[in-house]
C-alpha positions as CSV (number, residue, x, y, z in Angstrom):
1,M,-1.6,-20.6,6.1
2,V,1.7,-19.6,5.4
3,I,4.1,-17.8,7.7
4,L,6.2,-15.0,5.7
5,R,9.5,-13.5,6.1
6,L,10.6,-10.3,6.2
7,P,12.4,-10.7,2.9
8,E,8.8,-12.2,1.5
9,I,6.6,-9.3,3.0
10,K,9.6,-7.0,1.1
11,R,8.8,-8.2,-2.2
12,V,4.9,-8.7,-1.6
13,L,5.1,-5.3,-0.7
14,G,7.4,-3.4,-3.0
15,H,9.5,-2.3,-0.1
16,R,13.4,-2.2,-0.6
17,A,14.5,-1.7,2.7
18,D,13.8,-3.3,6.2
19,A,13.0,-0.1,7.8
20,S,10.4,0.8,5.2
21,V,8.3,-2.4,6.7
22,Y,9.0,-1.1,10.1
23,N,7.4,2.3,9.1
24,A,4.3,1.2,7.6
25,I,4.4,-1.0,11.1
26,R,4.2,2.3,13.3
27,A,2.0,4.2,11.0
28,G,-0.6,1.6,11.5
29,L,-0.3,0.7,7.7
30,F,1.0,-3.1,7.9
31,T,0.1,-5.6,10.5
32,T,2.6,-6.4,13.3
33,G,4.6,-9.7,13.2
34,V,3.6,-12.8,15.1
35,A,6.4,-14.9,17.0
36,I,7.5,-17.7,15.1
37,G,10.9,-17.7,17.4
38,Q,12.5,-16.4,20.2
39,R,13.7,-13.5,18.2
40,A,11.7,-14.5,15.1
41,K,9.3,-12.9,13.5
42,G,6.4,-13.2,10.4
43,W,2.8,-12.2,9.0
44,P,0.0,-14.3,7.7
45,D,0.5,-14.6,4.1
46,Y,-3.3,-13.3,3.8
47,E,-2.6,-10.3,5.6
48,A,0.3,-9.2,3.8
49,Q,-1.8,-10.2,-0.1
50,A,-5.1,-8.0,1.2
51,I,-2.9,-4.7,2.3
52,A,-1.3,-5.3,-1.3
53,A,-4.4,-5.7,-2.5
54,A,-5.8,-2.7,-0.9
55,R,-3.0,-0.5,-2.1
56,V,-3.8,-1.7,-5.7
57,A,-7.0,-0.9,-5.5
58,G,-5.8,2.8,-4.4
59,K,-7.4,2.8,-1.1
60,S,-7.0,5.5,1.3
61,D,-4.3,5.3,4.0
62,A,-7.1,5.6,6.2
63,E,-8.4,3.1,4.9
64,I,-6.1,0.6,4.8
65,R,-5.7,1.6,8.6
66,E,-9.1,-0.2,9.4
67,L,-7.6,-2.7,7.2
68,V,-5.2,-3.1,9.3
69,K,-7.4,-3.2,12.4
70,V,-9.8,-5.8,11.0
71,L,-6.9,-8.5,10.3
72,H,-5.9,-8.1,13.7
73,A,-9.5,-8.1,15.1
74,K,-9.3,-11.4,12.7
75,R,-6.0,-13.1,14.7
76,T,-7.8,-12.6,17.9
77,E,-11.0,-14.7,16.3
78,L,-8.7,-17.2,15.2
79,A,-7.2,-17.6,18.7
80,I,-10.5,-18.0,20.1
81,L,-11.9,-20.7,17.6
82,D,-8.4,-22.4,18.1
83,G,-8.9,-22.6,21.7
84,V,-12.6,-23.7,21.3
85,A,-11.3,-26.2,18.8
86,A,-9.0,-27.7,21.7
């Protein structure tokens, strides 16, 4: 898995401004960032790709909000699996 920083996220999603990404997060249309440092956030590449693919497929905002919930749940699942493997 690759963690993408904001400039790459904007490129993948087609946003021009940082605020567009953060507005999408507030609207539930994009996942929240994960901490990769004290003041740095990033996003798993598969999340950005899944959301971009949903947009291309013509999914509604409601469907994308559900996808975001699934992606957040997958993070929790991955964390639990990682804890079991340790």
